[in-house]
N, C-alpha and C positions, 0 to 999 in steps of 0.2 A: 463442883463444890468449891474449887479454888476461887473462881470468879465471885461466887456468893460471899465468901469470907472476905476477899480482897476489897469488895465494894460495900461491905457491911458496916456496922457501927464502929467507931473509933475504939470503944471500950473492948469489944470482942477482938479486934485486930491487935490491940495492945496486950491483951491477956494471952493470945496465941503466939506472940512474937518469941518469948523465951522457949516455948515448946518447940517451935520451928527451929530455933538456933540449936537446941539440945539434940533434936533428931538429926539435923545436918551434921553437927559435930560428931555424934556417935557413929553415924553412917560413914563419914569420912575417915575417922580414925580406926574404924573396924577393918579398913583395908590395910592399914599399917600393921595391926595385930595379926590379921590373916597372913600377910606377907612374912611376918616373923615366924609364925608357925610353919609355913611352907618351907622357909629357908632352913629351919632347924630340922624338920622332919626329913627333908630330902638332902640335907647337908650340902646346900648349894654354895658355890664359891662366891667371894666378893667380886665386885665389878671393877673397882677403881684401886689404883695404887695409893698407898698412904699419903704420898706427897700431893695427890690431886684431890683426895676426899675433902679435906677441910676447906680449901678455897672454893671448890665447886659447891659444896653444901652450903657454906655461909653465903655465897653469892645468890644461889637460887632461893634460899630461905628468906634472905633480906629483901630481894626484889619481890618475892611472893607476898610477904607480909606488908610491904609498902603499897603494893597494888591493891591488896584487900582493903587496907586502911583508907587509901585515897578514894576507892570506889564507895566504901561505906559512908565516908564523909559526904560525898556528893549526894547520896540518898538522904542522909540525915539533914542536910542543909535545906531540903525541900519537904521536910517533915514526913519522911518515909523511912523504911528500914530495908535491909537486904533480904529479909524474910518475905517470901511470896504472899504470906497471909497478911502482911502489913506493908504493902509497896508504897512508893511515892505516889502522890495523887496526880502527878504529871510525868511526861516523858523526860527522862534525864539524858541529856546529850552533851553535858559539859565534862571537863576533866578527862579521865581515861575513856569515858563513854563516847567521846568524839572519834576515837580510833577503833573501838571494838564494842560490840553489844554486850559482852560478858567479861569485862575486865576482872571482876571479882573472882569468877571461876578460873580465869586464866591465872590469877594469883594463887588460888588453891592448888591448881595443877603444878605450878612452879614449887610451891611449898612441899607438896608430896614428893616431887622429884628430888628436892633438896633434902628432905628427911631420908629418902631412899639412899642418896649419896652419903649422908652423914652416918647412916647405919650400915653402909656398904651392902645394901640389900638387893641382891640379884632379882628376886621376885617382885619387890615393890617398884623398882625402876622399869623392869621389862614386861611385867604382866599386870600387877594390880593397879598401878597408876594409869596405864593405857585402858584397862577395863573400866576404871572409875570415870575416865574421860568419856568413853563410849556410852556409859550409862547416863551421864549428865547430858550428853548431846541428845540421846533418846528422850530424856525427860523434858529438855528444853523444847524440842520439836513437837512432842505429843501433848504436853501439858502447859508449860509456861508461855510459849509464844502464841498459841491460840488464845490464851487468856488475855495476853497483852493486846493482841489484835482486837479482841472483843471490847476490852476496856478503853483502849487508847485510839482505836480506829485507824484512819488513814495516815495519821502522823506516824504511828508505829510501823505500818506497812512500808511507808516510804523510807523510814530509818532502817528497817530490816533489809530492804533492797539495796541501800547505799552503804551499809556498814558491815564489815566482816564479823563473824560470830566470835572468834577468839584472837586471831593473829592480825595485827594492823597491816593493811596493805594486801592481805591474802583473801581474795574473794573466790569461793568455789561456785561455779555455775553448773547447773544441770543442763545437759545437752537436750535440745528439743528434738522430738521425733518428727520426721517429715514424711 
């Protein structure tokens, strides 16, 4: 279905873009809400001393928002959006996409860790953000990357093989069975 919508009419893609952003935003911030409930229910302690919370949270949130914005700008420049329903018509490998395939999500991950530090949330930093990352990796591997390979072909396969998923310079390789 994603491929059908992503390659469909511009009108349909444009109409679905706000829906996709809303769903992603609600999904993302539901993790923050769930972490708060868990922290209160289990009376979990904070993770960081007061002197570390502000500089850590401000740094992570600032870098996360900057990375999200820079990534979105790269998509908008080629008449696409960050929403998989309305992707760029071509492979974007400029800006932060030179270094990682998913800089926007890397920014969201940093943002969540930063919010966790700001709230001194034990469960957001140690459980909910890592769970969010794992769910996103699963979604990328099962849904988004196959759609990108189908839509962009060999160019995307080559980019995928040469560029790490999230962390610049960090390429995980599967061991080959012999």
